[in-house]
Every structure is written in structure tokens, then in C-alpha cells.
N, C-alpha and C positions, 0 to 999 in steps of 0.2 A: 219072434219079437219077444226081447226081454225088458221088462220094466224095472227101472230103480225103485228102490223103496223110498217112501217120502216120509218125513218126520214133521209132524205139527206139534208144536209147543203148547203146554195148556193154555197160553194167551191165546193161540190162533186159533184153538178148539173153541173157547168161550166168545170169540168174537163171531166166528162162523154160527155158533148156536144162535147168539143174539141177532145178527142178520134175518133169520126165520122169526124169532118169538117176538122180537121188537118192531123189527121194521116189516114184517108180513111177507117176506120174500119165500115162494113156493121151496119147499127140499129139493124138487125136480131140478128147478132153476140153480140153486147153488150148488149140487152136484154135478150139473153140466158143465159150469163154469169154472170148478176147483177139478174137474175130473176125477170125482169122489163117489163110492159106491154107497147109495142110500143106506145099506146095512150099516156101514160104518158111522155115517152120521146119526143114527138112531143108537148105535152102541154109545156115542159120546152123549149123547141125549141122557141115558141112563147114568 
């Protein structure tokens, strides 16, 4: 099974991080919705 690489713009990344920090949505839920690895989320956070 090959996966295509997805590109998130800086604006997309900020919107995703804001969802967690301002709206209080759990990281696990965000990652599940976007099929995103939690490690990637935390890398963006840094």
C-alpha cells in the first residue's frame, strides 16, 4: 500500500494547532480526523 505525501501549508498547520489550543480539541481526535501521526502534530507545535 503506497501513500501519497500530503502537503500542509503554514496556514493549515496554524489552523490545526489552533483547533487544539483555542478550542480544546484533543490531539488524538484531530489526528484521527486528518489521518495525521501525533508525532507530526507535536513537531509542528515546536
